[in-house]
Rosetta silent file (secondary structure, phi, psi, omega in degrees, C-alpha in Angstrom):
SEQUENCE: MLNLIKGALIGIALVIPGLSGSIFAVVVGLYDRLLAAVNHFREAPRTHLRLLVPVGLGAVLGILLSTKAILLITASWPLPSYSFFIGLVLGIGPFIYRKITQVPFKAWYVLLPVLGFAAIYGLAKLGGEQPENLIAITRLKSLADAGTMTFAGVFAVALMAIPGISGSIMLMVIDQYGTVYNAVSAIGPALRALLAGNWAAFQEQLMTVALLGPFMLGAIVGLLVIAKVMEMLLKRFEAQVYYAVIGIVLAAALILVETGLKPYWPASTGIGGILTVVAGVVLGVLATIFLDKPSDAATGV
SCORE:     score description
SCORE:     0.000 S_00000001
   1 L     0.000  -39.260 -179.845    0.000    0.000    0.000 S_00000001
   2 H   -62.567  -42.489  179.101    2.838    2.389    0.818 S_00000001
   3 H   -67.476  -30.548  175.617    4.417    1.858   -2.617 S_00000001
   4 H   -64.154  -43.914  178.809    1.007    2.442   -4.212 S_00000001
   5 H   -64.927  -44.367  177.886    0.771    5.808   -2.439 S_00000001
   6 H   -61.074  -40.249  178.104    4.347    6.697   -3.396 S_00000001
   7 H   -63.228  -38.792  178.138    3.547    5.764   -6.996 S_00000001
   8 H   -63.364  -40.424  177.787    0.480    8.027   -6.930 S_00000001
   9 H   -63.844  -40.338  176.999    2.626   10.935   -5.730 S_00000001
  10 H   -64.124  -40.388  178.983    5.104   10.260   -8.543 S_00000001
  11 H   -61.763  -43.061  176.488    2.205   10.167  -11.026 S_00000001
  12 H   -61.847  -40.820  178.999    0.941   13.556   -9.863 S_00000001
  13 H   -63.116  -33.323  179.684    4.479   14.904  -10.182 S_00000001
  14 H   -64.969  -30.649 -177.495    4.620   13.630  -13.775 S_00000001
  15 H   -78.904  -34.488 -174.229    1.611   15.764  -14.697 S_00000001
  16 L   -75.676  118.579  178.469    2.826   19.009  -13.129 S_00000001
  17 L   -60.185  128.205  178.299    5.055   20.958  -15.532 S_00000001
  18 L   101.240  -26.381 -179.939    8.432   21.564  -13.926 S_00000001
  19 L   -90.719  126.497 -176.249    8.180   18.890  -11.262 S_00000001
  20 L   -86.453  120.781  175.910   10.426   15.919  -11.996 S_00000001
  21 H   -62.642  -36.080 -179.582    8.847   12.530  -11.472 S_00000001
  22 H   -69.034  -39.200  179.040   12.317   10.985  -11.229 S_00000001
  23 H   -70.302  -31.215  176.272   13.458   13.439   -8.570 S_00000001
  24 H   -67.986  -33.176  175.052   10.243   12.761   -6.698 S_00000001
  25 H   -63.982  -34.921  174.996   11.144    9.062   -6.864 S_00000001
  26 H   -65.545  -44.825 -177.494   14.430   10.041   -5.199 S_00000001
  27 H   -58.784  -41.413 -177.956   12.555   12.031   -2.563 S_00000001
  28 L   -91.279    8.768  173.062   10.347    9.059   -1.604 S_00000001
  29 L    77.256   27.338 -177.200   13.314    6.663   -1.675 S_00000001
  30 L  -114.379  -12.130 -169.813   12.368    4.661   -4.783 S_00000001
  31 H   -58.775  -53.828 -178.271   14.641    5.893   -7.581 S_00000001
  32 H   -62.051  -39.440 -179.752   17.537    3.483   -7.143 S_00000001
  33 H   -66.793  -39.415  178.607   15.185    0.555   -6.486 S_00000001
  34 H   -67.285  -40.873  178.800   13.110    1.319   -9.592 S_00000001
  35 H   -62.029  -43.739  179.016   16.221    1.651  -11.748 S_00000001
  36 H   -66.196  -39.241 -179.345   17.514   -1.678  -10.470 S_00000001
  37 H   -64.158  -39.423  179.188   14.116   -3.347  -10.958 S_00000001
  38 H   -70.746  -44.949 -175.572   13.940   -2.254  -14.604 S_00000001
  39 H   -73.223  -30.561 -174.533   17.559   -3.121  -15.412 S_00000001
  40 L  -119.329   31.486 -175.969   17.668   -6.476  -13.607 S_00000001
  41 H   -59.454  -42.379 -176.196   14.071   -7.608  -14.052 S_00000001
  42 H   -65.708  -24.032 -177.525   14.986  -10.967  -15.624 S_00000001
  43 H   -71.297  -34.749 -179.648   17.180  -11.919  -12.685 S_00000001
  44 L  -152.169   71.476 -173.326   14.293  -11.922  -10.180 S_00000001
  45 H   -58.695  -41.445 -178.418   11.014  -11.061  -11.931 S_00000001
  46 H   -64.630  -41.730  179.215    8.709  -11.885   -9.015 S_00000001
  47 H   -63.111  -46.168 -177.880   10.712   -9.779   -6.600 S_00000001
  48 H   -69.982  -32.095  178.221   10.846   -6.814   -8.949 S_00000001
  49 H   -65.278  -31.635  178.757    7.142   -7.095   -9.827 S_00000001
  50 H   -64.202  -21.241  174.306    6.284   -6.661   -6.154 S_00000001
  51 H   -94.573  -48.121 -172.145    7.786   -3.188   -6.465 S_00000001
  52 H   -67.250  -38.385 -176.125    6.931   -2.263  -10.058 S_00000001
  53 H   -65.035  -54.546 -179.864    3.241   -3.257  -10.022 S_00000001
  54 H   -64.702  -38.253  178.661    2.054   -1.155   -7.045 S_00000001
  55 H   -65.764  -42.538  179.181    4.254    1.801   -7.992 S_00000001
  56 H   -64.266  -44.350  178.513    3.077    1.610  -11.614 S_00000001
  57 H   -63.875  -40.983  178.006   -0.595    1.345  -10.637 S_00000001
  58 H   -62.418  -41.063  179.735   -0.189    4.228   -8.206 S_00000001
  59 H   -63.371  -43.621  178.171    1.458    6.379  -10.889 S_00000001
  60 H   -61.614  -43.558  178.667   -1.378    5.692  -13.343 S_00000001
  61 H   -60.896  -44.499  179.333   -3.920    6.534  -10.645 S_00000001
  62 H   -61.686  -41.083  179.363   -2.106    9.775   -9.812 S_00000001
  63 H   -65.024  -46.198 -177.349   -2.001   10.803  -13.472 S_00000001
  64 H   -64.358  -37.381 -176.600   -5.696   10.051  -14.055 S_00000001
  65 H   -76.599  -24.678 -171.976   -6.823   11.920  -10.949 S_00000001
  66 H  -107.972  -12.886 -172.103   -4.730   15.045  -11.529 S_00000001
  67 H   -58.009  -55.453 -176.522   -4.636   15.564  -15.312 S_00000001
  68 H   -62.846  -37.715 -178.788   -7.801   17.631  -15.784 S_00000001
  69 H   -62.771  -44.439 -178.714   -7.124   19.649  -12.651 S_00000001
  70 H   -64.950  -44.912  179.537   -3.627   20.644  -13.796 S_00000001
  71 H   -63.194  -38.127  178.889   -4.800   21.606  -17.297 S_00000001
  72 H   -65.983  -44.359 -178.095   -7.671   23.644  -15.802 S_00000001
  73 H   -63.716  -45.739 -177.898   -5.398   25.457  -13.358 S_00000001
  74 H   -67.734  -31.497  178.987   -2.772   26.351  -15.980 S_00000001
  75 H   -78.026  -35.665 -175.842   -5.437   27.598  -18.389 S_00000001
  76 H   -83.471  -37.833 -177.281   -7.399   29.574  -15.767 S_00000001
  77 L  -131.945   69.273 -173.482   -4.527   31.059  -13.730 S_00000001
  78 H   -63.676  -41.775 -176.102   -1.429   30.982  -15.970 S_00000001
  79 H   -64.481  -54.263  179.929    0.697   33.588  -14.168 S_00000001
  80 H   -66.625  -36.592 -177.407    0.571   32.147  -10.634 S_00000001
  81 H   -70.014  -44.586  179.901    0.614   28.524  -11.808 S_00000001
  82 H   -70.159  -33.123  175.200    3.541   28.940  -14.188 S_00000001
  83 H   -61.759  -41.386  177.869    5.428   31.030  -11.645 S_00000001
  84 H   -63.215  -42.104  179.378    4.961   28.160   -9.196 S_00000001
  85 H   -63.458  -40.045  177.991    6.204   25.657  -11.801 S_00000001
  86 H   -61.438  -41.774  176.840    9.288   27.804  -12.439 S_00000001
  87 H   -62.037  -39.235  177.340    9.953   27.776   -8.714 S_00000001
  88 H   -59.793  -40.030  179.098    9.609   23.983   -8.670 S_00000001
  89 H   -65.799  -50.868 -175.490   12.289   23.756  -11.358 S_00000001
  90 H   -69.093  -25.238 -178.578   14.695   26.166   -9.671 S_00000001
  91 L   -66.545  -11.244  179.613   14.114   24.589   -6.264 S_00000001
  92 L   -77.155   -5.340 -177.647   16.095   21.544   -7.334 S_00000001
  93 H   -51.327  -51.210  179.732   19.263   23.674   -6.966 S_00000001
  94 H   -59.105  -38.084  178.217   20.269   22.468   -3.459 S_00000001
  95 H   -62.579  -46.002  179.475   19.862   18.846   -4.512 S_00000001
  96 H   -63.666  -40.846 -179.593   22.080   19.375   -7.556 S_00000001
  97 H   -58.014  -43.065  179.425   24.646   21.258   -5.451 S_00000001
  98 H   -62.180  -33.512 -178.664   24.983   18.285   -3.101 S_00000001
  99 H   -74.117  -44.640 -174.478   25.610   16.032   -6.072 S_00000001
 100 H   -74.691  -20.933  179.290   28.201   18.141   -7.893 S_00000001
 101 L   -83.565    5.529  177.152   30.266   18.795   -4.758 S_00000001
 102 L   -73.353  -19.008 -179.529   30.979   15.083   -4.418 S_00000001
 103 L  -129.254  153.068  176.732   34.006   15.504   -6.707 S_00000001
 104 L   -62.620  141.651 -179.009   36.661   18.245   -7.034 S_00000001
 105 L   -69.849  139.352  173.125   35.783   20.869   -9.644 S_00000001
 106 L  -124.511  145.653 -173.267   37.566   20.749  -13.002 S_00000001
 107 H   -56.782  -36.951 -175.265   37.511   23.568  -15.535 S_00000001
 108 H   -70.766  -13.062  177.785   36.035   21.443  -18.327 S_00000001
 109 H   -63.836  -22.811  178.455   32.940   20.744  -16.202 S_00000001
 110 H   -59.730  -29.321 -179.491   31.740   24.238  -17.193 S_00000001
 111 H   -68.096  -27.971 -174.762   31.020   22.828  -20.643 S_00000001
 112 H   -64.589  -49.187  176.076   28.511   20.325  -19.301 S_00000001
 113 H   -64.886  -31.499  177.456   25.778   22.789  -18.235 S_00000001
 114 H   -63.334  -44.925  179.540   26.357   24.719  -21.465 S_00000001
 115 H   -66.586  -41.198  178.091   25.787   21.550  -23.493 S_00000001
 116 H   -61.291  -44.613  178.619   22.753   20.591  -21.381 S_00000001
 117 H   -63.172  -47.566 -176.461   21.218   24.040  -21.846 S_00000001
 118 H   -61.879  -40.121 -177.871   21.946   24.123  -25.580 S_00000001
 119 H   -64.532  -50.995 -175.447   20.434   20.677  -26.166 S_00000001
 120 H   -73.760  -43.353 -179.347   17.133   21.302  -24.372 S_00000001
 121 H   -68.909  -34.452  176.549   16.677   24.956  -25.329 S_00000001
 122 H   -61.592  -42.566  177.108   17.607   24.154  -28.921 S_00000001
 123 H   -64.632  -36.708  178.697   14.862   21.532  -29.038 S_00000001
 124 H   -63.406  -40.095  179.908   12.449   24.048  -27.528 S_00000001
 125 H   -67.223  -33.383  176.284   13.209   26.529  -30.288 S_00000001
 126 H   -66.891  -35.102 -178.494   12.550   23.839  -32.877 S_00000001
 127 H   -78.653  -21.547 -177.532    9.212   23.150  -31.199 S_00000001
 128 L    94.270  179.200 -178.898    8.228   26.799  -30.974 S_00000001
 129 L  -108.910   80.638 -176.989    6.816   28.765  -28.036 S_00000001
 130 L  -111.183  142.635  176.773    3.485   27.104  -27.423 S_00000001
 131 L   -71.542  166.301 -175.521    1.533   27.002  -24.147 S_00000001
 132 L   -66.593  -23.827 -176.736    0.765   23.717  -22.415 S_00000001
 133 L   -85.787    8.678  171.456   -2.902   23.750  -23.451 S_00000001
 134 L   -68.734  124.484  175.857   -1.962   23.417  -27.137 S_00000001
 135 L  -107.454   93.839 -173.314   -3.450   20.131  -28.365 S_00000001
 136 L   -67.829  -36.184  179.972   -1.346   19.477  -31.441 S_00000001
 137 L  -128.219  120.950 -176.621   -3.032   16.149  -32.294 S_00000001
 138 L   -92.531  -28.161 -178.146   -6.661   15.577  -31.325 S_00000001
 139 L  -146.498  154.887  175.692   -7.160   12.051  -32.689 S_00000001
 140 L   -81.343  104.608 -173.770   -5.075    9.152  -33.993 S_00000001
 141 L  -119.443  -11.828 -175.628   -5.709    9.475  -37.719 S_00000001
 142 L  -156.296  169.125  175.895   -2.513    8.408  -39.490 S_00000001
 143 H   -64.895  -31.354  177.554    0.837    6.637  -39.250 S_00000001
 144 H   -63.080  -41.122  176.754    2.432   10.081  -38.991 S_00000001
 145 H   -62.056  -44.193  179.622    0.402   10.741  -35.827 S_00000001
 146 H   -62.544  -40.912  178.725    1.464    7.360  -34.429 S_00000001
 147 H   -64.343  -40.896  178.222    5.104    8.119  -35.254 S_00000001
 148 H   -62.066  -44.356 -178.983    4.904   11.517  -33.563 S_00000001
 149 H   -69.541  -34.656  176.591    3.423   10.013  -30.409 S_00000001
 150 H   -64.247  -44.861  177.387    5.991    7.194  -30.348 S_00000001
 151 H   -61.774  -41.175  178.895    8.796    9.744  -30.555 S_00000001
 152 H   -59.423  -41.061  178.466    7.134   11.802  -27.810 S_00000001
 153 H   -64.189  -46.584  178.601    7.112    8.729  -25.574 S_00000001
 154 H   -61.394  -48.795 -174.900   10.765    7.910  -26.219 S_00000001
 155 H   -63.757  -52.029 -174.706   11.884   11.521  -25.814 S_00000001
 156 H   -68.309  -45.926 -175.175    9.933   12.432  -22.686 S_00000001
 157 H   -73.341  -37.279  177.842   10.384    9.194  -20.747 S_00000001
 158 H   -61.251  -45.224 -178.306   14.052    8.778  -21.637 S_00000001
 159 H   -75.233  -35.196 -178.691   14.888   12.266  -20.388 S_00000001
 160 H   -69.162  -14.745  175.814   12.584   12.196  -17.372 S_00000001
 161 L   -71.685  -13.216  176.108   14.525    9.168  -16.095 S_00000001
 162 L   -85.142  119.025 -178.138   17.354   11.626  -15.413 S_00000001
 163 L   -54.040  130.109  179.290   16.820   13.036  -11.896 S_00000001
 164 L   103.115  -11.398 -178.154   15.858   16.695  -12.038 S_00000001
 165 L  -105.150  129.647 -178.591   14.273   16.636  -15.493 S_00000001
 166 L   -87.648  124.404  176.379   10.500   16.997  -15.852 S_00000001
 167 H   -63.373  -35.063  178.437    8.842   14.711  -18.379 S_00000001
 168 H   -64.198  -40.630  177.443    6.013   17.230  -18.710 S_00000001
 169 H   -64.098  -39.453  179.024    8.478   19.975  -19.603 S_00000001
 170 H   -64.696  -34.045  174.691   10.054   17.696  -22.194 S_00000001
 171 H   -67.876  -35.993  176.052    6.599   17.159  -23.708 S_00000001
 172 H   -64.720  -37.109 -179.232    6.159   20.931  -23.793 S_00000001
 173 H   -57.065  -38.673 -179.085    9.505   21.223  -25.573 S_00000001
 174 L  -103.229   18.072  174.412    8.125   19.179  -28.472 S_00000001
 175 L    61.467   34.089 -178.180    4.618   20.704  -28.214 S_00000001
 176 L  -122.271    7.449  179.627    2.921   17.465  -27.133 S_00000001
 177 H   -60.593  -52.449 -179.935    2.036   18.119  -23.468 S_00000001
 178 H   -61.942  -37.041  179.736   -1.547   19.122  -24.250 S_00000001
 179 H   -61.724  -49.997 -176.676   -1.898   16.263  -26.730 S_00000001
 180 H   -64.484  -48.272 -175.600   -0.852   13.562  -24.260 S_00000001
 181 H   -78.091  -19.964  169.705   -2.860   14.811  -21.311 S_00000001
 182 H   -68.580  -38.662  177.237   -5.891   15.529  -23.464 S_00000001
 183 H   -65.609  -39.263  177.700   -5.743   11.859  -24.489 S_00000001
 184 H   -64.171  -43.807 -177.595   -5.478   10.830  -20.828 S_00000001
 185 H   -68.815  -15.794  179.602   -8.437   13.023  -19.874 S_00000001
 186 L   -80.732  -10.836 -178.629  -10.512   11.382  -22.648 S_00000001
 187 H   -62.638  -44.928 -179.969  -10.384    7.998  -20.857 S_00000001
 188 H   -59.665  -54.279  178.052  -13.136    9.004  -18.402 S_00000001
 189 H   -58.934  -34.816  178.927  -15.614   10.250  -21.045 S_00000001
 190 H   -64.327  -43.419  179.277  -14.893    7.146  -23.164 S_00000001
 191 H   -66.028  -40.724  179.399  -15.758    4.832  -20.272 S_00000001
 192 H   -64.582  -40.217  178.263  -18.901    6.798  -19.425 S_00000001
 193 H   -65.277  -38.505  179.034  -20.048    6.665  -23.068 S_00000001
 194 H   -64.280  -45.952 -179.296  -19.391    2.918  -23.155 S_00000001
 195 H   -66.270  -29.874  179.879  -21.393    2.289  -19.986 S_00000001
 196 H   -84.627   -5.874 -179.115  -24.226    4.456  -21.317 S_00000001
 197 L    75.663   16.975  179.402  -24.280    2.563  -24.612 S_00000001
 198 L   -88.557   86.364 -172.000  -23.504    5.723  -26.590 S_00000001
 199 H   -67.846  -34.095 -179.810  -21.362    4.055  -29.256 S_00000001
 200 H   -64.279  -46.394  178.750  -20.860    7.156  -31.389 S_00000001
 201 H   -66.260  -38.019  179.413  -19.464    9.137  -28.457 S_00000001
 202 H   -62.173  -46.354  179.992  -17.405    6.137  -27.353 S_00000001
 203 H   -64.160  -37.344  178.852  -15.791    5.762  -30.774 S_00000001
 204 H   -63.202  -47.237  179.566  -15.080    9.501  -30.919 S_00000001
 205 H   -68.852  -34.165 -177.965  -13.344    9.482  -27.529 S_00000001
 206 H   -63.247  -33.850  178.543  -11.580    6.210  -28.323 S_00000001
 207 H   -65.896  -29.503  175.392   -9.793    7.818  -31.282 S_00000001
 208 H   -77.268  -45.914  179.000   -8.323   10.344  -28.837 S_00000001
 209 H   -60.317  -32.815 -177.822   -7.445    7.739  -26.219 S_00000001
 210 L   -59.063  -21.196  177.387   -5.772    5.675  -28.973 S_00000001
 211 L   -61.431  -24.284 -178.329   -2.968    8.265  -29.082 S_00000001
 212 H   -73.055  -21.080  179.558   -1.731    6.773  -25.812 S_00000001
 213 H   -59.874  -62.487  178.187   -0.958    3.435  -27.511 S_00000001
 214 H   -63.951  -30.053  177.603    2.063    4.541  -29.565 S_00000001
 215 H   -63.572  -45.506  179.605    3.048    6.956  -26.794 S_00000001
 216 H   -65.757  -36.222  176.321    3.265    4.110  -24.263 S_00000001
 217 H   -60.375  -47.491  177.830    5.196    1.985  -26.758 S_00000001
 218 H   -63.932  -37.257 -179.944    7.746    4.757  -27.148 S_00000001
 219 H   -62.637  -41.995  179.464    7.795    5.288  -23.377 S_00000001
 220 H   -64.121  -44.951  178.559    8.679    1.635  -22.760 S_00000001
 221 H   -61.678  -46.123 -179.885   11.461    1.730  -25.346 S_00000001
 222 H   -60.904  -41.965 -179.026   12.813    4.990  -23.941 S_00000001
 223 H   -65.946  -44.851 -178.673   12.743    3.684  -20.380 S_00000001
 224 H   -62.891  -38.324 -179.370   14.499    0.410  -21.205 S_00000001
 225 H   -72.429  -50.219 -173.593   17.252    2.200  -23.096 S_00000001
 226 H   -73.091  -26.766 -179.661   17.859    5.073  -20.691 S_00000001
 227 H   -61.156  -43.026  177.981   17.642    2.921  -17.548 S_00000001
 228 H   -64.096  -45.485 -178.228   20.778    1.041  -18.563 S_00000001
 229 H   -63.328  -45.186 -177.749   22.551    4.236  -19.548 S_00000001
 230 H   -66.352  -38.155  178.391   21.589    6.048  -16.350 S_00000001
 231 H   -60.468  -42.274  179.641   22.652    3.177  -14.117 S_00000001
 232 H   -68.915  -45.665 -177.469   26.090    3.215  -15.727 S_00000001
 233 H   -66.065  -44.978 -178.370   26.450    7.001  -15.739 S_00000001
 234 H   -69.177  -25.222  178.290   25.268    7.527  -12.167 S_00000001
 235 H   -75.958  -34.511 -174.145   27.550    4.752  -10.956 S_00000001
 236 H  -106.043  -34.631 -172.548   30.637    6.197  -12.643 S_00000001
 237 L  -134.092   46.156 -174.270   29.982    9.884  -13.352 S_00000001
 238 H   -58.177  -48.238 -177.368   27.184   11.011  -11.015 S_00000001
 239 H   -62.604  -41.028 -179.166   28.566   14.489  -10.330 S_00000001
 240 H   -65.203  -37.108  176.853   29.255   15.129  -14.011 S_00000001
 241 H   -59.038  -42.449 -176.633   25.695   14.119  -14.924 S_00000001
 242 H   -75.804  -21.588  169.798   24.357   16.716  -12.507 S_00000001
 243 H   -62.857  -42.966  177.261   26.601   19.411  -13.960 S_00000001
 244 H   -65.708  -35.383  179.316   24.761   18.819  -17.236 S_00000001
 245 H   -62.689  -29.412  176.412   21.448   18.855  -15.334 S_00000001
 246 H   -55.516  -48.777  179.504   22.240   22.436  -14.250 S_00000001
 247 H   -65.638  -37.458  179.040   21.972   23.551  -17.864 S_00000001
 248 H   -64.714  -41.893  179.652   18.874   21.434  -18.446 S_00000001
 249 H   -64.631  -43.817  178.981   17.141   22.958  -15.418 S_00000001
 250 H   -63.775  -39.490  177.613   17.985   26.510  -16.512 S_00000001
 251 H   -64.675  -41.600  179.221   16.706   25.764  -20.013 S_00000001
 252 H   -62.028  -41.567  178.996   13.491   24.316  -18.586 S_00000001
 253 H   -63.344  -42.978  179.124   12.931   27.431  -16.466 S_00000001
 254 H   -65.145  -39.335  177.685   13.454   29.691  -19.475 S_00000001
 255 H   -60.688  -41.563  178.711   11.087   27.566  -21.556 S_00000001
 256 H   -64.106  -37.585  177.395    8.423   27.971  -18.859 S_00000001
 257 H   -62.474  -46.111 -175.186    8.901   31.742  -18.897 S_00000001
 258 H   -72.769  -34.987 -176.355    8.507   31.886  -22.674 S_00000001
 259 H   -95.322  -25.118 -174.955    5.582   29.464  -22.960 S_00000001
 260 H  -109.381  -34.723 -179.229    3.727   30.114  -19.707 S_00000001
 261 H   -95.577  -49.882 -174.769    4.412   33.672  -18.583 S_00000001
 262 H   -55.914  -47.077 -177.656    5.196   35.629  -21.738 S_00000001
 263 H   -65.582  -24.332 -175.131    1.983   34.789  -23.691 S_00000001
 264 H  -106.619    0.327 -177.253   -0.224   35.749  -20.738 S_00000001
 265 L   -70.150  125.085 -178.301    1.740   38.718  -19.419 S_00000001
 266 L   -62.076  153.270  179.437   -0.499   41.823  -19.477 S_00000001
 267 L   -60.052  -40.748  177.966    0.491   44.756  -21.672 S_00000001
 268 L  -122.569   98.437 -175.384    0.701   47.001  -18.607 S_00000001
 269 L   -91.838  125.419  177.636    1.691   44.984  -15.566 S_00000001
 270 L   -89.656 -172.708 -178.621    1.290   46.604  -12.182 S_00000001
 271 H   -64.444  -28.708  179.605    2.885   45.730   -8.887 S_00000001
 272 H   -62.442  -43.851  179.084    0.175   43.120   -8.302 S_00000001
 273 H   -65.048  -41.257  179.672    1.255   41.031  -11.304 S_00000001
 274 H   -64.285  -44.472  179.442    4.914   41.245  -10.346 S_00000001
 275 H   -63.798  -35.598  178.057    4.178   40.209   -6.767 S_00000001
 276 H   -61.469  -45.495 -179.632    2.082   37.293   -8.025 S_00000001
 277 H   -65.935  -45.794 -179.733    4.967   35.981  -10.107 S_00000001
 278 H   -61.282  -44.837 -179.671    7.532   36.474   -7.341 S_00000001
 279 H   -62.880  -41.303  179.041    5.286   34.780   -4.776 S_00000001
 280 H   -62.248  -43.725  179.460    4.649   31.865   -7.125 S_00000001
 281 H   -63.607  -46.498 -179.182    8.361   31.339   -7.773 S_00000001
 282 H   -60.429  -45.380  179.715    9.217   31.521   -4.055 S_00000001
 283 H   -62.973  -39.501  178.558    6.470   29.048   -3.138 S_00000001
 284 H   -64.259  -43.184  177.943    7.616   26.674   -5.878 S_00000001
 285 H   -61.148  -47.057 -179.218   11.233   26.793   -4.690 S_00000001
 286 H   -63.675  -36.449  179.447   10.178   26.169   -1.088 S_00000001
 287 H   -64.194  -45.361 -179.686    7.924   23.278   -2.157 S_00000001
 288 H   -66.238  -41.821  178.806   10.727   21.485   -3.998 S_00000001
 289 H   -62.109  -40.601  179.308   13.190   22.056   -1.139 S_00000001
 290 H   -63.991  -44.272 -179.421   10.617   20.705    1.314 S_00000001
 291 H   -67.876  -25.250 -178.661    9.972   17.613   -0.818 S_00000001
 292 H   -77.849  -18.906 -175.202   13.702   17.009   -1.168 S_00000001
 293 L   -57.340  -43.953 -177.984   14.275   16.783    2.595 S_00000001
 294 H   -63.049  -20.738 -177.896   13.268   13.127    3.012 S_00000001
 295 H   -64.038  -25.485  179.290   15.851   12.053    0.433 S_00000001
 296 H   -61.045  -45.062 -178.587   18.631   12.649    2.939 S_00000001
 297 H   -79.398  -34.140 -174.450   17.362    9.905    5.173 S_00000001
 298 H   -76.846  -34.402 -173.682   16.011    7.669    2.438 S_00000001
 299 H  -117.963   -8.926  178.437   19.008    7.633    0.142 S_00000001
 300 L    77.698   17.706  179.051   21.877    8.792    2.286 S_00000001
 301 L   -98.216    0.000    0.000   22.713   11.786    0.106 S_00000001
């Protein structure tokens, strides 16, 4: 039951732009165990399933329960919500600092955050500056749609396996956040239409839900590939990985400013708007720092 609850918290974190599901797994003491379970599943499948099944079910439950709420909040109150998300991103700073100070600084490490920033921000520029409520694909209508969703799954899940990186932000980078969570939110209406015998409505919603099929396929591939890579990198070059994460985090924060604050910023902003943004950022930073506290005891970092 405890792992189910932890999985639900991770699932909620996956939906919130800026909050890293992987870092939340660290916070609740599951990251290393999940990585090991994925990488060494064949060695002891029953043992690993006892962890993966409740955590996975909890994550799905968390996503289903929070998706519509998050989309509603970001659409209705963009300035305070996005300011809070930016704070969540920046609040990971103390965690990263603890990681990078594990090894003596070398001059070439400066290149790592630069490369991390360039990679993520460059992808964001390719994707454009679109808000999270953009639904780029409404229904699964072609192989091109399936290919796009498969890539979205590989891209978002592979990167979100790196502690400190938000899968939701990565979906925003490629303009698919609204698409994915719109498909998730269509599951409820599809089930209600099915139970009511409304086949036309069911088929309509099912075409939206179907987008999750190729996305999940890509997610599985991305997870299997990156889990091996991350286990090796974190075992040998943990501090260096987090130097690169510095650049990724800064790029994510800038992306949130451009996609969440800039489009909704009033033409003439008074002190009230500025205070709203500042308060949101501060609260977000404090929230992430608070959530990071248990990791000291749980993981020994």
